[in-house]
C-alpha positions in Angstrom: 5.2 -4.3 -8.5 2.6 -1.9 -9.8 -0.9 -2.7 -10.4 -3.7 -4.4 -8.5 -3.4 -7.4 -6.0 -5.6 -10.5 -6.9 -9.0 -10.5 -5.5 -11.0 -13.3 -4.4 -10.9 -16.3 -1.8 -7.3 -16.9 -2.4 -6.2 -13.6 -1.8 -8.4 -13.4 1.4 -7.1 -16.7 2.7 -3.4 -15.6 2.1 -4.3 -12.4 4.3 -6.1 -14.4 6.9 -3.0 -16.9 7.0 -0.7 -14.0 7.5 -2.8 -12.8 10.6 -2.2 -16.2 12.2 1.8 -16.1 11.8 3.6 -16.0 15.0 5.0 -12.7 16.2 8.4 -11.5 15.1 11.6 -12.2 17.2 13.1 -9.4 19.1 15.7 -8.5 16.3 12.9 -8.4 13.9 10.8 -6.0 16.0 13.7 -3.8 16.2 13.5 -3.5 12.5 9.7 -2.8 12.5 8.3 0.5 11.6 6.5 2.4 14.3 2.8 1.7 13.7 1.6 5.3 13.5 4.3 6.4 11.2 3.6 3.5 9.0 -0.2 4.3 8.8 0.7 7.8 8.0 2.8 6.6 5.0 0.2 4.3 3.7 -2.6 6.9 4.0 -0.5 9.6 2.2 0.3 7.4 -0.8 -3.2 6.1 -1.0 -4.6 9.6 -0.9 -2.3 10.6 -3.7 -3.6 7.6 -5.7 -7.1 8.5 -4.9 -6.6 12.1 -6.2 -5.0 10.6 -9.5 -8.1 8.2 -9.8 -10.7 11.0 -9.6 -8.7 13.5 -11.7 -6.9 11.2 -14.2 -3.7 13.0 -13.2 -1.0 10.9 -11.6 1.8 13.4 -11.6 1.7 13.7 -7.7 2.0 9.8 -7.3 5.1 10.0 -9.8 6.7 13.0 -8.0 6.2 11.5 -4.6 8.2 8.5 -5.7 12.0 7.6 -5.9 13.6 8.9 -9.1 14.0 5.4 -10.6 10.2 4.7 -10.0 9.4 8.3 -11.5 11.6 7.7 -14.6 10.1 4.4 -15.3 6.3 5.3 -14.6 5.3 8.8 -16.3 1.7 9.9 -15.4 0.4 8.5 -18.4 1.7 5.0 -17.7 0.4 5.3 -14.1 -3.0 6.2 -15.4 -2.9 3.1 -17.5 -1.7 0.8 -14.4 -4.6 2.1 -12.2 -7.2 1.7 -15.1 -8.7 -1.4 -13.4 -9.0 0.5 -9.9 -10.5 3.6 -11.6 -13.1 1.4 -13.4 -14.2 0.1 -10.1 -14.8 3.5 -8.8 -13.0 2.5 -5.5 -13.2 5.4 -3.2 -10.0 5.5 -1.1 -11.1 8.4 0.9 -12.4 6.1 3.6 -8.9 4.8 4.4 -8.2 8.3 5.8 -10.5 7.4 8.6 -10.2 3.8 9.1 -7.4 2.1 11.0 -5.6 -0.4 8.7 -4.5 -3.8 9.6 -0.7 -3.9 8.9 0.6 -7.4 8.2 4.3 -6.3 7.5 6.0 -3.2 8.3 9.9 -3.9 8.2 13.0 -2.3 7.4 15.8 -3.7 5.6 19.0 -4.4 7.7 20.6 -1.2 6.3 17.3 0.6 7.3 17.0 2.3 4.1 14.3 0.6 2.5 10.8 -0.2 4.1 7.9 -2.4 3.0 4.4 -1.9 4.1 1.9 -4.6 3.4 -1.9 -4.8 4.9 -5.3 -3.9 4.3 -8.1 -1.4 5.5 -11.2 -3.4 6.7 -13.9 -1.7 4.8 -17.1 -2.8 3.8 -18.4 -4.1 1.4 -14.6 -4.7 0.4 -11.3 -4.4 2.0 -8.7 -2.3 0.5 -5.3 -3.9 0.3 -1.9 -2.3 -0.1 1.8 -3.5 -0.6 4.2 -0.5 -0.6 7.8 -0.3 -0.7 10.0 2.8 0.1 13.5 4.0 -0.1 15.1 6.6 2.1 16.6 9.5 0.4 17.8 12.0 3.1 15.0 12.6 5.6 12.2 11.3 3.3 10.9 8.0 2.4 10.2 7.9 -1.4 7.9 5.3 -3.1 9.5 2.5 -5.1 6.8 0.2 -5.5 3.0 0.0 -5.2 0.1 -2.4 -5.4 -3.5 -1.5 -4.2 -6.7 -3.5 -4.8 -10.0 -4.4 -3.2 -11.1 -8.0 -2.1 -14.1 -9.3 -0.5 -14.3 -8.8 3.3 -13.1 -11.4 5.5 -15.8 -12.9 7.5 -14.9 -13.2 11.3 -15.2 -16.7 12.6 
């Protein structure tokens, strides 16, 4: 799951629909990732991608990831996968100072894998993310990444 999330009204509608879903059950809440920790992980990964976008060097993104992800995605391949994001000159620095809307922050039943999905409500475009991690020791290592921009959702 590497690359860019789709852009446009369908993607915006899917995210808007996710906001309307009922809250999770008590057992699902126990498997939820604490909000400030989820935000820190998302910002950490997006900062690494932003540095790669500006320098063309995705070594940190690769080294931040789990061994299987790193083996499958050398820095040159990552640069190719993020070419559209770079071409749009999407500055991800603003995600460091903006609160994200986290739509999903769940752990697996075994509590060794995590998925964080949501967006940063920036103008003129929101920045979406879908990140997966695996726990190795005391660290959460990146196993999948999708980042993109979509038109801002208009409040009704």
